[in-house]
C-alpha positions as CSV (number, residue, x, y, z in Angstrom):
1,M,196.6,195.8,115.7
2,E,194.8,192.5,115.8
3,L,191.8,192.6,118.2
4,F,189.9,189.8,119.8
5,F,186.5,189.9,121.4
6,S,185.2,188.4,124.7
7,N,182.3,188.8,127.0
8,E,183.5,186.2,129.4
9,I,185.7,188.4,131.6
10,F,186.6,188.0,135.2
11,E,188.8,189.9,137.6
12,T,192.2,188.6,136.5
13,Y,191.5,186.6,133.4
14,L,189.2,186.2,130.5
15,Y,188.2,183.5,128.0
16,L,187.9,183.8,124.2
17,K,185.0,181.9,122.6
18,I,185.8,178.7,120.6
19,E,185.6,180.5,117.3
20,E,187.9,183.3,118.5
21,S,190.2,180.8,120.0
22,G,190.5,178.8,116.8
23,H,191.4,182.0,114.9
24,C,194.0,182.9,117.5
25,I,195.7,179.5,117.5
26,K,195.1,177.9,114.1
27,V,195.1,181.0,111.9
28,L,197.4,183.4,113.7
29,R,199.6,180.7,115.1
30,K,199.6,182.2,118.6
31,T,201.3,180.1,121.3
32,N,201.5,180.1,125.1
33,G,202.8,183.4,126.5
34,D,202.0,185.4,123.4
35,V,200.4,188.7,124.4
36,I,197.1,189.7,122.7
37,K,194.6,192.5,122.9
38,V,190.9,191.9,123.6
39,I,187.9,194.2,123.6
40,D,184.5,193.6,125.3
41,G,182.3,196.0,123.4
42,K,181.8,198.1,126.5
43,G,184.7,200.5,126.0
44,N,187.4,198.3,127.5
45,L,190.7,197.0,126.0
46,Y,192.4,194.2,127.8
47,E,196.0,193.0,127.2
48,G,197.7,189.9,128.4
49,P,199.4,186.6,127.6
50,I,197.4,183.6,126.4
51,E,197.3,180.2,128.1
52,I,196.4,177.3,125.9
53,E,195.3,174.2,127.8
54,N,193.8,172.4,124.8
55,K,193.6,173.5,121.2
56,N,189.9,172.5,121.2
57,K,189.0,174.5,124.3
58,P,188.6,178.3,124.8
59,V,191.9,180.2,125.1
60,K,192.5,181.8,128.5
61,V,194.0,185.3,128.7
62,R,195.7,186.5,131.9
63,I,194.8,190.2,132.2
64,L,197.9,192.4,132.6
65,S,196.3,195.7,131.8
66,K,192.8,197.2,131.2
67,T,192.2,200.5,129.4
68,H,188.8,202.2,129.2
69,F,187.8,204.4,126.3
70,E,184.8,206.8,126.5
71,A,182.2,206.5,123.8
72,S,182.3,209.2,121.1
73,K,179.4,211.6,120.7
74,F,178.4,209.7,117.6
75,Q,178.4,206.4,119.5
76,S,176.5,207.8,122.5
77,G,174.2,210.0,120.5
78,F,172.9,208.5,117.3
79,H,170.1,205.9,117.1
80,L,168.9,204.4,113.9
81,A,165.5,202.7,113.6
82,I,165.2,201.0,110.3
83,A,162.9,198.5,108.5
84,P,164.9,195.4,107.4
85,T,165.3,195.0,103.6
86,K,163.7,192.1,101.8
87,N,167.2,190.9,100.9
88,A,168.9,190.0,104.2
89,D,172.4,190.5,102.7
90,R,171.7,194.2,102.2
91,I,170.6,194.9,105.8
92,E,173.6,192.9,107.1
93,W,175.9,195.0,104.9
94,M,174.3,198.1,106.3
95,V,174.9,197.0,109.9
96,E,178.6,196.3,109.1
97,K,179.2,199.7,107.5
98,A,177.2,201.6,110.2
99,I,179.3,200.0,112.9
100,E,182.5,200.9,111.0
101,L,181.3,204.5,111.1
102,G,180.7,204.2,114.8
103,I,176.9,204.2,115.2
104,G,175.4,204.1,118.7
105,S,172.4,201.7,118.4
106,I,170.1,200.1,115.9
107,T,166.4,199.1,116.2
108,F,164.7,197.1,113.5
109,L,161.1,198.1,112.7
110,Q,158.1,196.1,111.5
111,C,156.2,198.5,109.2
112,E,153.0,198.2,107.1
113,H,155.1,197.8,103.9
114,S,157.8,195.6,105.3
115,E,158.7,192.7,103.2
116,R,160.8,191.1,105.9
117,T,159.8,190.7,109.5
118,N,162.3,188.1,110.7
119,L,166.0,188.5,111.1
120,R,168.8,186.1,112.1
121,L,170.0,188.2,115.0
122,D,172.7,185.7,115.9
123,R,174.3,186.2,112.5
124,I,173.9,190.0,112.7
125,D,175.6,189.9,116.1
126,K,178.6,188.1,114.6
127,I,178.8,190.6,111.7
128,A,178.7,193.4,114.3
129,I,181.5,192.0,116.4
130,A,183.6,191.4,113.3
131,A,183.0,195.0,112.1
132,L,183.9,196.3,115.5
133,K,187.2,194.5,115.6
134,Q,188.0,195.4,112.0
135,S,187.5,199.1,112.5
136,Q,189.4,198.9,115.9
137,Q,186.7,200.4,118.0
138,Y,185.7,199.6,121.6
139,W,181.9,200.2,121.8
140,L,179.5,197.6,120.4
141,P,176.2,199.1,119.4
142,E,173.1,197.8,121.0
143,I,171.0,196.0,118.2
144,M,167.4,195.5,119.0
145,A,165.1,192.8,117.6
146,P,162.3,193.9,115.2
147,I,159.5,195.8,116.9
148,P,156.1,197.0,115.5
149,F,156.3,200.6,114.3
150,K,153.5,201.8,116.6
151,K,155.1,200.2,119.7
152,Y,158.4,201.8,118.8
153,L,156.8,205.2,118.7
154,E,155.1,204.6,122.1
155,Q,158.5,203.7,123.7
156,S,160.4,206.5,121.9
157,K,161.8,209.4,124.0
158,S,163.4,212.8,123.2
159,E,161.1,213.5,120.3
160,E,162.6,217.0,120.0
161,N,165.7,215.4,118.4
162,S,163.8,212.7,116.4
163,Y,163.4,212.6,112.6
164,I,161.5,210.5,110.0
165,A,162.8,210.3,106.5
166,F,160.3,209.4,103.8
167,C,159.6,209.8,100.1
168,L,156.0,210.9,100.2
169,E,155.6,214.5,99.0
170,G,155.3,217.2,101.7
171,E,157.2,219.9,103.5
172,K,160.5,218.6,104.7
173,N,163.9,220.0,105.6
174,E,167.0,218.2,104.3
175,F,168.5,216.2,107.1
176,G,171.5,218.2,108.4
177,S,170.5,221.5,106.9
178,K,169.6,222.7,110.4
179,P,171.6,222.1,113.6
180,I,171.3,218.5,114.8
181,K,171.4,218.0,118.6
182,N,172.9,215.0,120.4
183,N,170.8,212.0,121.1
184,C,169.5,212.0,117.5
185,N,166.9,209.4,116.5
186,I,166.0,208.8,112.9
187,L,163.5,206.5,111.3
188,I,164.2,204.9,107.9
189,G,161.4,203.0,106.2
190,P,161.2,199.8,104.1
191,E,161.6,199.6,100.3
192,G,157.9,200.6,99.9
193,D,158.4,203.6,102.3
194,F,156.4,204.3,105.4
195,S,152.6,204.3,105.0
196,E,150.7,207.6,105.2
197,M,149.3,206.5,108.6
198,E,152.8,205.7,109.9
199,I,154.0,209.1,108.8
200,E,151.1,210.8,110.4
201,L,151.6,208.9,113.7
202,A,155.3,209.9,113.8
203,L,154.6,213.5,113.0
204,A,151.9,213.6,115.7
205,K,154.5,212.1,118.1
206,G,156.9,215.1,117.4
207,F,159.2,213.5,114.8
208,Q,160.5,216.0,112.3
209,P,160.0,215.2,108.6
210,V,163.3,215.2,106.6
211,S,164.6,214.3,103.2
212,L,167.9,212.6,102.5
213,G,169.1,214.5,99.4
214,K,167.5,214.7,95.9
215,S,168.0,211.1,94.9
216,R,165.7,208.3,95.9
217,L,167.9,206.0,98.0
218,R,167.7,202.3,98.9
219,T,166.8,201.6,102.5
220,E,170.4,200.7,103.5
221,T,171.9,203.6,101.5
222,A,169.5,206.0,103.2
223,A,170.7,204.7,106.6
224,L,174.3,205.2,105.9
225,Y,173.7,208.6,104.4
226,A,172.0,209.7,107.6
227,C,174.9,208.3,109.6
228,G,177.4,210.2,107.5
229,V,175.5,213.5,107.8
230,Y,175.2,213.3,111.5
231,K,178.8,212.3,112.0
232,S,180.1,215.1,109.8
233,K,178.0,217.6,111.7
234,L,179.6,216.5,115.0
235,E,183.1,216.6,113.5
236,T,182.7,220.2,112.2
237,K,181.3,221.7,115.4
């Protein structure tokens, strides 16, 4: 099933963006009257015939049907806060795979040991939409711009279900070894790990210290490991 994406949706019709329109007409060779399926990232699937006024203008879709899908427990209950990797390709790959798994939301953190503080969010948004369509899902995760670690802690809620994964020695439970509740929030640090002060601040805020297995994982691998553990716990309940 080929899915298209649109956020220009009206009561009886919608428009594809220029890039999506080009793919629809020039790559897939769709013509007037062909029926396509479109998602909006908010749980809705639209279906209807296309109307091509000009090959260089957005494709119009007349909405014949709309189906709403509820978010899964994973999509509605798992939030990842992660420091971007020095190599942008690696964090973009992580976003792609996390969305394929069905993650709920992602916040990027600015930490003391961060080697990257800027991100091309426009590029990440495109990667996210492509991953959503490829995995044939309906909910696009909210992806938040980099925020200072301390400010993130100040804004954080539901500390009872919040965790911080770090490499520094100390008493930690393995993530997933104890029951994980919904609305889980986990912090993943940069390549140089969280600083001792950041760990102390998170623990004082109520975040639970956890390890992610016996191996030392790269930042992006740690994120996907945490996603997989949480999702598997939900599926085995």
